C-alpha positions in Angstrom: 19.0 3.3 1.8 17.6 0.8 4.3 15.0 -1.7 3.3 11.4 -0.2 3.5 10.3 -2.8 6.0 12.2 -3.7 9.2 11.4 -5.7 12.3 11.7 -5.0 16.0 15.1 -6.8 16.3 16.5 -4.6 13.6 15.8 -1.4 15.5 17.3 -2.6 18.8 20.5 -0.6 19.7 20.1 1.6 16.6 19.6 5.4 17.0 16.4 5.5 15.1 13.4 7.9 15.5 10.1 6.1 16.0 7.1 7.8 14.4 3.5 6.9 15.5 1.2 7.6 12.5 -2.1 6.3 13.7 -5.2 7.7 11.9 -8.7 6.4 11.6 -11.2 6.8 8.7 -14.1 6.6 11.2 -13.0 9.9 12.8 -11.3 8.6 15.9 -8.3 10.6 17.0 -4.9 9.2 16.3 -3.3 11.7 18.7 -5.6 10.5 21.5 -4.6 6.9 20.8 -1.0 8.0 20.9 -1.5 9.7 24.2 -3.1 6.6 25.7 0.0 4.6 24.9 2.8 4.4 22.3 6.2 2.9 21.8 8.9 4.4 24.0 10.5 7.4 22.5 8.0 7.7 19.6 6.8 11.0 18.3 3.4 11.5 16.9 3.0 12.5 13.2 -0.5 13.7 12.2 -1.7 12.6 8.8 -4.0 15.4 8.2 -1.7 18.3 9.1 1.8 16.9 8.4 1.3 14.5 5.6 -1.5 16.1 3.6 -2.5 19.4 2.2 -6.0 20.9 2.3 -8.7 18.6 0.9 -10.6 19.7 -2.2 -12.6 18.1 -5.0 -9.9 19.2 -7.4 -7.0 17.6 -5.5 -8.6 14.9 -3.3 -8.9 14.3 0.4 -5.2 13.9 1.2 -3.2 15.6 -1.5 0.5 15.9 -0.8 1.4 18.9 1.3 3.7 21.7 0.2 7.2 20.5 0.9 7.7 23.4 3.3 4.7 22.3 5.4 6.1 18.7 5.5 9.6 19.9 6.4 8.2 22.2 9.2 6.2 19.2 10.7 9.3 17.0 10.6 11.4 19.8 12.2 8.8 20.3 14.9 8.8 16.6 15.7 12.6 16.7 16.1 13.4 14.8 12.9 16.5 16.0 10.9 17.8 15.1 7.5 20.2 12.4 8.7 17.7 10.6 11.0 16.5 7.0 10.2 12.8 7.1 10.8 10.8 4.0 11.6 7.1 4.5 11.3 4.3 2.4 12.7 0.5 2.4 13.3 -1.9 -0.2 14.6 -3.2 -1.3 11.2 -0.2 -3.2 9.7 1.4 0.0 8.4 -1.4 0.9 5.9 -1.4 4.5 7.3 2.2 4.8 8.4 3.3 3.8 4.9 2.4 7.3 3.7 5.1 8.9 5.9 7.6 6.2 4.8 6.9 6.7 1.2 7.1 10.5 1.4 10.5 10.3 3.2 12.0 7.7 0.9 10.7 9.5 -2.2 12.7 12.5 -1.1 15.9 10.6 -0.3 15.5 10.0 3.4 16.2 6.7 5.3 12.8 5.5 6.5 11.0 2.2 6.9 7.8 0.6 8.3 8.0 -1.3 11.5 6.8 -4.8 10.5 3.8 -5.7 12.6 3.5 -2.1 14.0 2.3 -1.5 17.5 1.3 -5.1 18.1 4.8 -6.4 17.3 6.3 -4.4 20.2 7.3 -6.9 23.0 7.6 -4.4 25.8 5.3 -2.0 27.6 3.8 1.1 26.0 4.3 4.5 27.5 2.4 7.7 27.9 5.6 9.8 28.2 6.0 12.3 25.3 9.6 12.6 24.3 11.0 16.2 24.5 12.9 16.2 21.2 14.1 19.7 20.3 13.2 21.1 16.9 15.6 19.9 14.2 16.8 21.0 10.8 14.8 19.2 8.0 15.3 20.5 4.5 12.2 21.0 2.3 12.6 19.0 -1.0 10.2 19.0 -3.9 8.2 15.9 -4.5 10.0 14.1 -7.3 8.0 14.0 -10.5 9.2 10.5 -11.4 7.6 9.1 -8.3 4.2 10.7 -9.0 1.3 10.1 -11.4 -1.3 12.7 -12.4 -5.0 11.8 -12.9 -4.5 11.7 -16.6 -1.5 9.4 -16.3 -3.4 7.1 -14.0 -6.4 7.0 -16.4 -4.4 6.5 -19.5 -1.4 4.6 -18.2 0.2 2.0 -20.6 1.5 0.1 -17.5 -0.3 -1.4 -14.5 -2.6 0.6 -12.3 -3.2 -0.9 -8.9 -6.2 0.0 -6.7 -5.3 -0.6 -3.0 -8.9 -0.4 -1.7 -10.9 -3.4 -0.5 -12.8 -5.4 -3.1 -16.2 -4.1 -2.2 -15.2 -0.5 -2.9 -13.2 -1.5 -6.1 -16.2 -3.3 -7.5 -18.5 -0.4 -6.6 -20.7 -2.5 -4.2 -20.4 0.4 -1.7 -18.7 3.8 -1.4 -18.8 5.2 2.1 -16.7 8.4 1.4 -16.5 9.5 -2.2 -19.3 10.8 -4.5 -19.2 7.9 -7.0 -18.6 4.2 -6.6 -16.3 2.0 -8.8 -12.7 2.3 -10.0 -10.6 3.7 -12.7 -11.2 1.6 -15.9 -8.4 -0.8 -16.5 -7.2 -0.7 -12.9 -6.5 -4.0 -11.1 -7.5 -4.6 -7.5 -4.7 -5.4 -5.0 -6.1 -4.7 -1.5 -3.2 -3.4 0.6 -4.2 -5.5 3.6 -3.6 -8.6 1.6 0.1 -7.8 1.8 0.0 -8.9 5.5 -0.4 -12.2 7.3 -2.9 -12.9 10.1 -0.6 -11.2 12.6 -0.3 -8.0 10.6 3.2 -8.7 9.4 4.3 -8.6 5.8 4.1 -11.8 3.8 7.4 -13.4 2.8 9.0 -11.7 -0.2 8.3 -14.8 -2.4 4.6 -14.6 -1.6 4.5 -10.9 -2.2 6.1 -11.4 -5.6 3.5 -14.1 -6.4 0.7 -11.7 -5.3 1.9 -9.0 -7.6 2.4 -11.4 -10.4 -1.3 -12.3 -10.2 -2.2 -8.7 -11.2 0.5 -8.4 -13.9 3.3 -6.9 -12.0 6.7 -8.5 -12.6 9.1 -5.5 -12.4 9.2 -4.9 -16.1 6.4 -2.4 -16.5 5.5 1.0 -14.9 3.2 0.7 -11.9 0.9 3.4 -10.6 -0.8 2.9 -7.2 -3.9 4.6 -6.0 -6.6 4.1 -3.3 -9.3 6.3 -1.8 -7.1 9.3 -1.0 -3.5 8.4 -1.7 -2.7 7.0 1.8 -3.0 3.2 1.7 -1.8 3.2 -1.9 1.6 3.8 -0.4 1.4 0.4 1.4 1.3 -1.3 -2.0 4.3 0.8 -3.1 6.3 -0.1 0.0 5.4 -3.8 -0.6 6.4 -3.5 -4.2 9.8 -2.1 -3.3 10.2 -4.6 -0.4 9.6 -7.4 -2.9 12.3 -6.1 -5.2 9.9 -5.0 -8.0 10.9 -1.4 -8.3 9.6 1.8 -6.8 6.3 2.5 -8.7 4.5 5.8 -8.7 1.8 7.3 -6.5 -1.4 8.9 -7.8 -1.9 11.2 -4.7 -5.5 12.3 -5.6 -6.6 8.8 -6.0 -10.3 7.9 -6.2 -11.2 11.0 -4.1 -10.0 13.1 -7.0 -11.0 11.0 -9.9 -14.6 10.5 -8.6 -15.2 14.2 -8.8 -14.5 14.3 -12.5 -16.8 13.3 -15.5 -14.4 10.5 -16.5 -16.0 7.0 -16.7 -16.1 4.8 -13.6 -15.8 1.0 -14.0 -17.7 -1.4 -11.7 -17.4 -5.1 -11.0 -14.3 -7.2 -11.0 
């Protein structure tokens, strides 16, 4: 399997499928952004319909979709089981990492484009590729790559919260019903995996960053965020740094905050 992060030079002259996975928490349309300009040949993958099931208090805002729904979306986009998929967004990969994680967890070759949209040296296009529907097999989400709410709350290993520090501390909560974090979780804001240009930090610096929150590759790691999307960025960074695969808590804070379990605040 390819490394989970590749750069523009890596994709040149390779028959990869580019996937545009732009999405915005403030309600702007990722599809409209795609239609205004995207990388040549890229297909659009919608987070809400292709990469998530219906939202609910019991499951969270972006639960994993049924494997059949995911497979149908990939097929409709012209992606087959053998394709190498390189995903990007305009936010350093914090959204596109959800697609990459889902594909890699089910045994497909996929990676983030380091730097995303801004790393592309050429012109963008408004042309939509006419890829025919392809054969993409539905595969169950592997249990060993997932964590339940109970496992995230009672984990003996390291639980990482990918949200920014203000939401982790409980200073503010713009989306979910309660502020704070899972007791015992450690804050590792996913955007800190990137440099000022939106590219991943060197591997040695990523490893140091993980070490500061107790991750050295020897213990189980569970990653969560607001709704199980940006948590995937920490899992991609973890794998890119050679520290293992980790597990995703898909419901994340959007599920946990609807329960009567305690919420921690502060650092």
